[in-house]
TIGUTI-564958 format. One record per residue (C-alpha): z, x, y; residue number from 0. Coordinates in pm, 1 decimal. Layout:
residues N
Z | X | Y | NUM
...
***
This chain:
residues 344
4378.9 | -3541.2 | 3845.5 | 0
4603.7 | -3835.7 | 4036.8 | 1
4475.2 | -4159.1 | 4146.0 | 2
4700.7 | -4301.9 | 4454.0 | 3
4650.7 | -4666.8 | 4587.1 | 4
4528.6 | -4701.7 | 4912.1 | 5
4398.2 | -4917.8 | 5173.2 | 6
4315.1 | -4656.6 | 5460.4 | 7
4102.5 | -4316.5 | 5390.7 | 8
4045.5 | -4043.2 | 5650.9 | 9
3861.8 | -3772.4 | 5485.5 | 10
3984.4 | -3406.0 | 5566.8 | 11
3868.1 | -3065.7 | 5449.7 | 12
4135.1 | -2828.8 | 5322.4 | 13
4082.4 | -2657.1 | 4940.7 | 14
3810.6 | -2399.4 | 4765.8 | 15
3845.5 | -2448.5 | 4415.4 | 16
3624.0 | -2291.7 | 4115.2 | 17
3397.7 | -2141.7 | 4354.1 | 18
3324.0 | -2440.6 | 4566.8 | 19
3456.6 | -2569.4 | 4884.1 | 20
3626.3 | -2892.2 | 4802.8 | 21
3790.2 | -3200.4 | 5065.6 | 22
4078.8 | -3388.9 | 4957.3 | 23
4110.4 | -3734.8 | 5146.2 | 24
4435.4 | -3745.0 | 5311.8 | 25
4585.4 | -4097.7 | 5238.7 | 26
4747.1 | -4322.9 | 5458.4 | 27
4876.9 | -4663.3 | 5384.9 | 28
4780.4 | -4928.3 | 5653.6 | 29
4834.5 | -5254.0 | 5481.3 | 30
5005.2 | -5578.6 | 5646.7 | 31
4977.5 | -5765.9 | 5361.8 | 32
5126.0 | -5789.0 | 5058.9 | 33
4869.3 | -6047.8 | 4879.4 | 34
4697.9 | -5966.2 | 4600.9 | 35
4315.8 | -5921.0 | 4608.9 | 36
4135.0 | -6216.0 | 4590.2 | 37
3731.3 | -6188.0 | 4422.5 | 38
3508.2 | -6379.1 | 4491.1 | 39
3321.7 | -6550.7 | 4169.1 | 40
2993.9 | -6383.9 | 4073.7 | 41
2754.5 | -6505.5 | 3849.2 | 42
2748.7 | -6388.3 | 3493.3 | 43
2435.9 | -6195.2 | 3335.3 | 44
2372.7 | -6221.5 | 3013.3 | 45
2152.9 | -5943.6 | 2814.5 | 46
2097.4 | -5885.9 | 2481.3 | 47
2229.4 | -5516.3 | 2492.9 | 48
2168.3 | -5218.3 | 2244.6 | 49
2495.9 | -5064.5 | 2319.8 | 50
2783.7 | -5310.5 | 2243.8 | 51
3005.1 | -5601.6 | 2345.0 | 52
2911.7 | -5755.7 | 2689.7 | 53
3165.9 | -5752.2 | 2913.6 | 54
3132.5 | -6130.0 | 3066.8 | 55
3215.8 | -6166.3 | 3459.1 | 56
3190.5 | -5787.2 | 3568.7 | 57
2880.9 | -5699.6 | 3690.8 | 58
2914.6 | -5406.9 | 3936.0 | 59
2572.8 | -5418.8 | 4245.2 | 60
2510.9 | -5077.0 | 4337.3 | 61
2257.0 | -4978.8 | 4641.8 | 62
2071.6 | -4653.8 | 4638.0 | 63
1878.1 | -4540.8 | 4984.9 | 64
1730.0 | -4255.5 | 5153.7 | 65
1772.5 | -4424.7 | 5505.3 | 66
1566.3 | -4156.6 | 5651.3 | 67
1632.8 | -3956.2 | 5978.8 | 68
1313.2 | -3823.2 | 6088.0 | 69
1123.2 | -4122.1 | 6163.3 | 70
1135.7 | -4374.3 | 6521.2 | 71
1335.9 | -4635.7 | 6625.9 | 72
1658.9 | -4586.9 | 6465.8 | 73
1840.2 | -4829.9 | 6582.0 | 74
1555.6 | -5096.0 | 6511.4 | 75
1547.3 | -4994.0 | 6124.2 | 76
1897.1 | -4942.7 | 6082.5 | 77
1964.7 | -5254.7 | 6189.1 | 78
1713.5 | -5392.8 | 5940.3 | 79
1864.9 | -5218.0 | 5663.5 | 80
2262.0 | -5336.7 | 5772.5 | 81
2089.2 | -5711.9 | 5777.4 | 82
1964.0 | -5630.4 | 5404.4 | 83
2264.0 | -5479.6 | 5296.2 | 84
2469.0 | -5823.9 | 5405.2 | 85
2232.4 | -6044.0 | 5234.9 | 86
2251.5 | -5814.4 | 4925.2 | 87
2669.1 | -5757.9 | 4915.1 | 88
2673.4 | -5461.3 | 4712.3 | 89
2994.8 | -5315.9 | 4622.6 | 90
2839.2 | -4933.8 | 4645.9 | 91
2601.2 | -4794.4 | 4836.6 | 92
2478.6 | -4452.4 | 4832.7 | 93
2294.8 | -4345.8 | 5105.0 | 94
2107.1 | -3996.8 | 5236.5 | 95
2003.3 | -3892.9 | 5514.8 | 96
2201.9 | -4061.9 | 5737.3 | 97
2242.8 | -3876.0 | 6090.3 | 98
2520.0 | -3835.7 | 6299.9 | 99
2262.5 | -3750.8 | 6614.2 | 100
2207.7 | -3952.7 | 6890.5 | 101
1849.4 | -4066.4 | 6981.2 | 102
1906.6 | -4298.4 | 7247.5 | 103
2157.3 | -4525.7 | 7459.3 | 104
2249.0 | -4701.5 | 7139.7 | 105
2364.7 | -4432.7 | 6936.8 | 106
2300.6 | -4272.7 | 6564.0 | 107
2274.2 | -4442.7 | 6247.9 | 108
2587.5 | -4285.0 | 6133.9 | 109
2804.8 | -4486.1 | 6396.1 | 110
2577.5 | -4758.6 | 6413.9 | 111
2644.2 | -4801.2 | 6023.8 | 112
3018.1 | -4711.3 | 6067.6 | 113
3051.9 | -5019.2 | 6375.2 | 114
2853.9 | -5261.9 | 6164.8 | 115
2999.2 | -5186.9 | 5804.2 | 116
3301.8 | -5034.1 | 5845.6 | 117
3488.8 | -5113.1 | 6168.1 | 118
3435.4 | -5487.7 | 6076.4 | 119
3695.5 | -5418.6 | 5758.5 | 120
3392.7 | -5500.4 | 5502.4 | 121
3332.6 | -5113.4 | 5368.7 | 122
3474.8 | -4787.7 | 5282.7 | 123
3305.9 | -4530.6 | 5470.7 | 124
3353.2 | -4135.3 | 5222.8 | 125
3149.8 | -3830.6 | 5357.8 | 126
3204.1 | -3482.3 | 5402.6 | 127
3376.7 | -3424.9 | 5732.1 | 128
3228.6 | -3042.6 | 5765.6 | 129
2895.6 | -3121.2 | 5659.5 | 130
2883.0 | -3414.3 | 5933.6 | 131
3013.0 | -3166.1 | 6230.8 | 132
2792.8 | -2870.4 | 6084.9 | 133
2494.9 | -3065.4 | 5977.9 | 134
2497.6 | -3344.8 | 6147.1 | 135
2100.1 | -3441.6 | 6163.5 | 136
2199.5 | -3554.3 | 5809.8 | 137
2347.7 | -3608.0 | 5514.8 | 138
2524.1 | -3855.5 | 5236.7 | 139
2768.7 | -4076.9 | 5263.6 | 140
2883.5 | -4339.8 | 5031.0 | 141
3039.8 | -4655.1 | 5082.4 | 142
3273.8 | -4860.4 | 4865.5 | 143
3303.9 | -5273.9 | 4909.2 | 144
3680.4 | -5246.0 | 5059.7 | 145
3805.6 | -5577.8 | 4865.8 | 146
3698.0 | -5438.9 | 4564.5 | 147
3866.8 | -5053.5 | 4593.1 | 148
4257.4 | -5035.4 | 4458.1 | 149
4233.7 | -4652.9 | 4378.2 | 150
4020.5 | -4321.5 | 4489.4 | 151
4045.4 | -3933.7 | 4414.6 | 152
3756.6 | -3797.6 | 4589.3 | 153
3573.0 | -3480.3 | 4587.9 | 154
3358.3 | -3349.5 | 4810.9 | 155
3108.1 | -3029.0 | 4658.6 | 156
2861.0 | -2785.7 | 4906.9 | 157
2675.2 | -2655.7 | 4651.6 | 158
2625.8 | -2311.1 | 4612.9 | 159
2250.1 | -2325.6 | 4538.5 | 160
2144.3 | -2445.9 | 4881.5 | 161
1928.1 | -2371.0 | 5186.9 | 162
1969.6 | -2698.7 | 5330.3 | 163
2312.3 | -2739.1 | 5306.6 | 164
2291.1 | -3016.6 | 5030.9 | 165
2614.7 | -3153.6 | 4902.7 | 166
2771.7 | -3365.2 | 4595.1 | 167
2983.2 | -3655.9 | 4690.2 | 168
3278.2 | -3741.4 | 4416.7 | 169
3483.7 | -4049.0 | 4432.6 | 170
3704.8 | -4148.4 | 4089.9 | 171
3762.7 | -4446.0 | 4202.0 | 172
3947.8 | -4760.4 | 4112.9 | 173
3735.0 | -5107.7 | 4139.3 | 174
3918.8 | -5455.7 | 4069.9 | 175
3657.9 | -5674.5 | 3892.7 | 176
3655.4 | -6030.2 | 3715.8 | 177
3749.9 | -5857.7 | 3390.5 | 178
3989.4 | -5613.4 | 3552.0 | 179
4033.6 | -5317.4 | 3723.3 | 180
3795.8 | -5024.9 | 3596.4 | 181
3805.4 | -4671.1 | 3663.4 | 182
3468.9 | -4520.5 | 3775.5 | 183
3312.9 | -4193.5 | 3846.0 | 184
3039.1 | -4234.2 | 4156.5 | 185
2861.8 | -3951.9 | 4245.0 | 186
2586.0 | -3925.9 | 4551.4 | 187
2373.6 | -3648.5 | 4653.6 | 188
2049.4 | -3551.7 | 4791.2 | 189
1934.2 | -3303.9 | 4624.5 | 190
1728.7 | -2974.5 | 4762.8 | 191
1368.0 | -3098.0 | 4897.4 | 192
1003.0 | -2983.5 | 4873.9 | 193
865.0 | -2755.1 | 4597.2 | 194
988.2 | -2450.4 | 4741.0 | 195
1308.2 | -2596.5 | 4607.7 | 196
1267.6 | -2645.8 | 4287.6 | 197
1544.8 | -2371.0 | 4161.8 | 198
1775.5 | -2483.5 | 4364.7 | 199
1730.4 | -2865.7 | 4280.2 | 200
1694.7 | -2801.6 | 3939.7 | 201
2067.2 | -2578.8 | 3937.5 | 202
2203.1 | -2926.8 | 4133.1 | 203
2107.4 | -3137.1 | 3902.8 | 204
2223.1 | -2948.5 | 3633.8 | 205
2557.2 | -2938.6 | 3821.9 | 206
2532.1 | -3332.6 | 3833.4 | 207
2508.4 | -3364.7 | 3464.1 | 208
2841.7 | -3089.4 | 3376.9 | 209
3037.7 | -3353.3 | 3567.3 | 210
2924.4 | -3614.5 | 3422.3 | 211
2960.7 | -3452.1 | 3044.5 | 212
3302.5 | -3356.6 | 3159.3 | 213
3443.8 | -3674.4 | 3320.6 | 214
3655.7 | -3909.5 | 3114.1 | 215
3557.9 | -4208.1 | 3292.7 | 216
3219.8 | -4392.1 | 3307.9 | 217
3007.7 | -4240.2 | 3562.7 | 218
2715.2 | -4353.5 | 3809.0 | 219
2535.9 | -4110.8 | 4014.6 | 220
2273.1 | -4244.8 | 4257.2 | 221
2073.8 | -4014.1 | 4463.6 | 222
1759.9 | -3910.5 | 4620.4 | 223
1691.5 | -3642.8 | 4368.1 | 224
1337.1 | -3475.9 | 4462.6 | 225
1319.5 | -3453.6 | 4103.0 | 226
997.9 | -3445.8 | 3936.7 | 227
941.7 | -3539.3 | 3513.7 | 228
905.0 | -3133.9 | 3460.1 | 229
1261.2 | -3058.3 | 3631.8 | 230
1467.3 | -3379.5 | 3488.1 | 231
1374.9 | -3206.7 | 3145.2 | 232
1515.7 | -2864.7 | 3261.2 | 233
1832.4 | -3069.5 | 3359.8 | 234
1844.9 | -3194.9 | 3004.0 | 235
1747.5 | -3589.8 | 3092.1 | 236
1454.3 | -3494.8 | 2846.0 | 237
1200.0 | -3809.4 | 2979.8 | 238
1269.5 | -4048.4 | 3292.6 | 239
1052.4 | -4300.9 | 3138.9 | 240
1299.5 | -4285.8 | 2814.4 | 241
1590.5 | -4528.4 | 2834.4 | 242
1899.1 | -4298.0 | 2732.9 | 243
1905.4 | -3945.7 | 2583.2 | 244
2175.7 | -3803.4 | 2392.6 | 245
2351.4 | -3466.2 | 2546.1 | 246
2538.3 | -3289.1 | 2277.7 | 247
2824.5 | -3085.3 | 2466.8 | 248
3035.7 | -2976.0 | 2225.9 | 249
3200.4 | -3208.7 | 2002.1 | 250
3075.2 | -3481.9 | 2190.5 | 251
2736.6 | -3655.4 | 2250.3 | 252
2698.2 | -3851.8 | 2589.0 | 253
2451.0 | -4090.4 | 2679.0 | 254
2264.5 | -4037.7 | 2989.6 | 255
2076.5 | -4373.9 | 3108.3 | 256
1822.8 | -4440.6 | 3398.8 | 257
1856.2 | -4765.9 | 3547.1 | 258
1515.6 | -4821.8 | 3614.3 | 259
1441.8 | -4753.6 | 3215.8 | 260
1745.5 | -4901.0 | 3126.1 | 261
1638.9 | -5232.0 | 3294.2 | 262
1285.3 | -5256.8 | 3158.7 | 263
1077.2 | -4978.7 | 3312.3 | 264
901.3 | -5249.9 | 3532.9 | 265
589.6 | -5052.0 | 3658.8 | 266
595.3 | -5241.1 | 4040.9 | 267
947.1 | -5074.2 | 4050.9 | 268
873.9 | -4723.6 | 3925.6 | 269
813.1 | -4524.4 | 4239.3 | 270
1076.7 | -4569.5 | 4579.9 | 271
870.1 | -4335.0 | 4791.8 | 272
494.6 | -4460.4 | 4783.4 | 273
280.9 | -4412.4 | 5072.6 | 274
31.8 | -4571.2 | 4957.9 | 275
222.5 | -4911.7 | 5015.8 | 276
451.1 | -4791.0 | 5336.1 | 277
321.4 | -4651.1 | 5623.7 | 278
647.4 | -4554.6 | 5808.9 | 279
497.1 | -4197.1 | 5803.2 | 280
159.4 | -4050.7 | 5897.5 | 281
-74.6 | -3853.0 | 5638.7 | 282
-389.1 | -3634.6 | 5735.6 | 283
-689.0 | -3725.4 | 5434.1 | 284
-735.1 | -3982.4 | 5185.1 | 285
-444.6 | -3906.5 | 4984.0 | 286
-123.4 | -4087.8 | 4971.5 | 287
187.0 | -3939.1 | 4763.5 | 288
437.8 | -4162.3 | 4581.4 | 289
699.5 | -4062.0 | 4329.2 | 290
980.7 | -4129.7 | 4178.6 | 291
1247.2 | -3966.9 | 4364.7 | 292
1557.4 | -4252.1 | 4379.9 | 293
1735.4 | -4243.4 | 4038.1 | 294
2017.0 | -4403.9 | 3915.5 | 295
2200.1 | -4248.0 | 3639.5 | 296
2458.8 | -4357.7 | 3457.9 | 297
2726.1 | -4224.5 | 3142.4 | 298
2993.1 | -4368.1 | 2953.5 | 299
3254.3 | -4041.6 | 3019.2 | 300
3442.0 | -3853.3 | 2682.8 | 301
3651.5 | -4127.0 | 2638.8 | 302
3507.1 | -4333.1 | 2367.9 | 303
3704.9 | -4636.0 | 2370.7 | 304
3595.8 | -4718.0 | 2747.3 | 305
3341.6 | -4907.4 | 2935.1 | 306
2981.1 | -4808.0 | 2912.3 | 307
2775.8 | -4904.0 | 3230.8 | 308
2435.8 | -5051.0 | 3191.5 | 309
2173.6 | -5129.0 | 3455.9 | 310
2099.9 | -5523.3 | 3347.7 | 311
1825.7 | -5600.4 | 3623.5 | 312
1670.5 | -5298.1 | 3861.6 | 313
1478.6 | -5444.4 | 4169.5 | 314
1356.3 | -5285.5 | 4579.3 | 315
1501.3 | -5361.7 | 4862.4 | 316
1362.2 | -5298.7 | 5242.7 | 317
985.0 | -5390.1 | 5151.7 | 318
964.1 | -5624.0 | 5435.7 | 319
895.4 | -5513.4 | 5827.8 | 320
1097.4 | -5498.1 | 6095.5 | 321
1111.6 | -5594.1 | 6482.0 | 322
889.9 | -5265.6 | 6493.2 | 323
665.8 | -5358.8 | 6290.4 | 324
818.8 | -5025.7 | 6042.2 | 325
1016.5 | -5079.5 | 5725.3 | 326
1360.6 | -4981.9 | 5701.6 | 327
1268.1 | -4660.2 | 5544.6 | 328
974.6 | -4425.4 | 5427.7 | 329
1190.9 | -4516.7 | 5104.4 | 330
1231.9 | -4835.8 | 4912.1 | 331
1603.5 | -4926.3 | 4856.9 | 332
1724.4 | -4932.2 | 4477.7 | 333
1973.3 | -5228.2 | 4390.2 | 334
2104.3 | -5235.0 | 4027.1 | 335
2334.8 | -5508.0 | 3879.0 | 336
2564.2 | -5285.4 | 3632.2 | 337
2768.0 | -5475.9 | 3358.0 | 338
3039.7 | -5270.4 | 3096.5 | 339
3003.0 | -5304.3 | 2741.1 | 340
3226.2 | -5182.6 | 2496.4 | 341
3202.5 | -4949.5 | 2225.3 | 342
3006.6 | -5097.6 | 1912.3 | 343
***
């Protein structure tokens, strides 16, 4: 599909392709200046990677966060989260459980995020409008820092196998960095929840992997996957603790890498949903559940001479309490700094 230059995007739905309802962005140029984008300098992160030559100066900061639609004090928690975003300055944000339902006079998390991050000109926001309209209780959104965004080809997929209106945001974007413009495929989803959703969740994950395998560009997938280790193996990514695995697809071998493992697999950043530490939710009994549901996966794509994403660092955010003595969410946020490596 073509990549079109843009400065303003209005999302609308209008197509059905290959059994999926898809949405295309209706693009309208609202630019008021012909001046080139100016890049703020970023620190160069050095790392003795095994995947090839490090491209200095290209660090893409990616945040993944399920912000929890189903807890009290939405305004306070979302405001705390926005403060963290302001400090971290991620280039790309994958969010799940954003809600358009107003819980009080101060509005919803969706409208608060739009007013403070989008209307201020910092980020461009992408969501499936039909999902937002029909399932406003919670949905996924992707935010991209506007000053680095040069091109976009969006696609919105509503999973056929879902009982929870789960969907996938696919953004094929041109991102302007210190080392030039790079095309990256960004995927965001909240896969089916609960033990009863295992079959649907695996099918959704396999669909995400299929897109990543067939994508000519490097890709990064972030989301609350709800995946268990056994289910990841059924999705052909074998073990979540491995840095990367080879997935044969025809004549290609596509490496699918887990950012947590790629950055060192620190035990302190393994479980982003951890009721032993995060007490936003009340649990009966003495057992406190914990899991590594939130994930960031990457793939170099099918074009062999393109750059490969590599997670240089990986950490949690949202581990401090706000004014209401709550964490921003019952999930901790993930922040990974990606560098791109040239093939060896």
